[in-house]
C-alpha positions as CSV (number, residue, x, y, z in Angstrom):
1,X,51.4,-15.2,20.0
2,X,47.6,-15.7,19.2
3,X,45.9,-15.3,15.9
4,X,42.0,-15.1,15.7
5,X,40.3,-15.0,12.8
6,X,36.9,-13.3,12.4
7,X,34.4,-14.4,9.6
8,X,31.4,-13.1,8.6
9,X,28.6,-16.0,9.0
10,X,26.4,-14.3,6.4
11,X,25.7,-11.4,4.5
12,X,23.2,-9.7,3.3
13,X,19.2,-9.4,3.9
14,X,17.9,-11.5,6.4
15,X,14.1,-13.3,7.7
16,X,11.4,-11.8,7.1
17,X,11.5,-11.4,3.1
18,X,7.7,-10.7,2.7
19,X,4.6,-9.2,4.7
20,X,1.4,-8.8,4.5
21,X,-0.1,-5.4,5.3
22,X,-3.7,-4.3,5.5
23,X,-5.2,-2.0,2.6
24,X,-5.1,2.1,3.2
25,X,-1.9,2.1,5.1
26,X,1.7,3.2,4.2
27,X,4.0,0.6,6.1
28,X,5.1,-2.3,4.2
29,X,8.0,-4.1,5.3
30,X,10.9,-3.5,7.5
31,X,14.3,-4.8,6.4
32,X,17.1,-6.0,8.1
33,X,20.5,-7.3,7.4
34,X,23.9,-8.5,8.3
35,X,27.3,-6.7,7.1
36,X,30.5,-6.7,7.7
37,X,31.4,-5.6,11.7
38,X,32.0,-2.0,12.0
39,X,30.1,-1.2,8.5
40,X,26.9,0.4,7.8
41,X,24.3,-1.0,5.6
42,X,22.9,0.7,3.0
43,X,19.3,0.0,1.7
44,X,17.9,0.5,-1.6
45,X,15.4,-0.7,-4.3
46,X,16.6,-1.8,-7.5
47,X,14.6,-1.9,-10.4
48,X,14.3,-5.4,-12.1
49,X,12.0,-5.4,-15.1
50,X,8.8,-5.0,-16.0
51,X,7.4,-7.2,-13.3
52,X,9.0,-5.4,-10.6
53,X,6.5,-3.2,-8.5
54,X,9.8,-1.2,-6.3
55,X,8.6,2.3,-8.5
56,X,5.7,2.1,-6.1
57,X,7.8,1.8,-2.8
58,X,10.1,4.1,-0.7
59,X,13.1,2.9,1.1
60,X,14.8,4.6,4.2
61,X,18.5,3.7,3.3
62,X,19.9,3.8,6.5
63,X,16.7,2.0,8.9
64,X,16.0,-0.1,5.8
65,X,12.1,0.8,6.6
66,X,9.7,0.5,3.4
67,X,6.8,2.4,3.0
68,X,4.1,2.5,0.0
69,X,4.0,5.7,-1.7
70,X,0.2,5.5,-1.8
71,X,-1.5,3.7,0.5
72,X,-2.5,0.7,-1.3
73,X,-6.2,-0.5,-1.9
74,X,-7.2,-4.1,-2.1
75,X,-10.3,-3.3,-4.4
76,X,-7.9,-1.6,-7.0
77,X,-5.1,-3.2,-6.9
78,X,-1.5,-1.3,-8.8
79,X,0.9,-4.1,-8.6
80,X,2.1,-5.2,-12.0
81,X,0.1,-8.1,-12.2
82,X,-3.3,-6.9,-10.0
83,X,-3.2,-9.7,-7.7
84,X,-2.2,-7.3,-4.5
85,X,0.9,-9.1,-4.0
86,X,3.4,-6.2,-4.6
87,X,7.0,-7.5,-5.4
88,X,10.5,-5.7,-5.5
89,X,14.1,-6.0,-5.1
90,X,15.7,-4.8,-2.5
91,X,19.5,-4.2,-1.9
92,X,21.9,-4.1,0.8
93,X,25.2,-2.7,0.6
94,X,28.1,-2.6,3.2
95,X,31.8,-0.9,2.7
96,X,34.1,-4.3,2.8
97,X,31.5,-6.8,0.7
98,X,29.7,-5.4,-1.7
99,X,26.1,-5.7,-1.9
100,X,22.9,-8.6,-1.9
101,X,19.6,-8.7,-3.3
102,X,16.4,-10.1,-2.2
103,X,12.8,-10.1,-3.7
104,X,10.8,-9.1,-1.2
105,X,6.8,-9.7,-1.3
106,X,4.6,-7.7,0.3
107,X,0.8,-9.1,0.1
108,X,-2.5,-6.1,1.2
109,X,-5.0,-7.5,2.6
110,X,-8.7,-6.4,2.3
111,X,-10.4,-4.4,5.3
112,X,-14.2,-4.4,5.7
113,X,-15.0,-0.6,4.7
114,X,-18.4,0.8,5.8
115,X,-20.5,2.1,2.6
116,X,-20.0,5.5,1.4
117,X,-23.7,7.5,1.1
118,X,-23.1,10.7,-1.5
119,X,-26.2,12.9,-0.7
120,X,-26.5,15.9,-3.2
121,X,-29.3,18.4,-3.7
122,X,-29.2,19.8,-7.4
123,X,-30.0,23.7,-7.9
124,X,-33.2,24.8,-8.6
125,X,-34.0,27.2,-11.6
126,X,-37.8,27.6,-10.7
127,X,-40.4,26.3,-8.4
128,X,-43.3,24.8,-10.6
129,X,-41.0,21.6,-11.2
130,X,-38.6,20.9,-8.2
131,X,-35.8,18.6,-8.6
132,X,-35.6,16.1,-5.8
133,X,-32.5,15.7,-3.8
134,X,-30.5,12.4,-5.6
135,X,-28.7,9.6,-3.1
136,X,-26.1,7.0,-4.5
137,X,-25.1,4.2,-2.7
138,X,-21.9,2.6,-4.7
139,X,-22.3,-0.6,-5.2
140,X,-26.2,-1.1,-4.1
141,X,-28.8,-1.9,-6.4
142,X,-31.1,0.2,-7.5
143,X,-34.5,1.4,-5.4
144,X,-33.8,4.4,-3.3
145,X,-36.8,6.4,-3.4
146,X,-36.4,10.0,-3.5
147,X,-36.6,13.3,-1.2
148,X,-38.2,16.0,-2.5
149,X,-36.5,19.7,-1.7
150,X,-38.9,20.7,0.3
151,X,-39.3,17.6,2.6
152,X,-37.6,16.6,5.7
153,X,-37.6,13.6,7.9
154,X,-36.4,9.8,6.8
155,X,-35.0,8.5,3.7
156,X,-36.6,5.1,2.6
157,X,-35.1,2.2,0.9
158,X,-37.3,-0.1,-1.4
């Protein structure tokens, strides 16, 4: 008679437990776990208090894929302490061993974005005092000349 003992070498989430992602996308991290052979891993996010950013994420309970509910913006961090390091506690569960938890960190990286130009032409009530078109460039210094509504051509920056 031969007896074979099978032992699970490890149970729980496996590395990587952190990721760096670019802003303006929702993909955060794909978690993986070791569970008892024959069992199915069930992933979830658990709330671990006031410094936890878990409410900003969604997790697929079967695959472990974690996504941001809204794409993060590096210039306006939404994480608890505003440092673009989003932390949450992930949990994996199997039917034999139970649960294991791990703190996960997702760091949001900056993307060099082109400036946005907004051009608007206000409505006019008379022809005696025409209002020029206004050009605003967020984040840039003043000194932009105006274009009269009757003009066409180029916009000069001074």
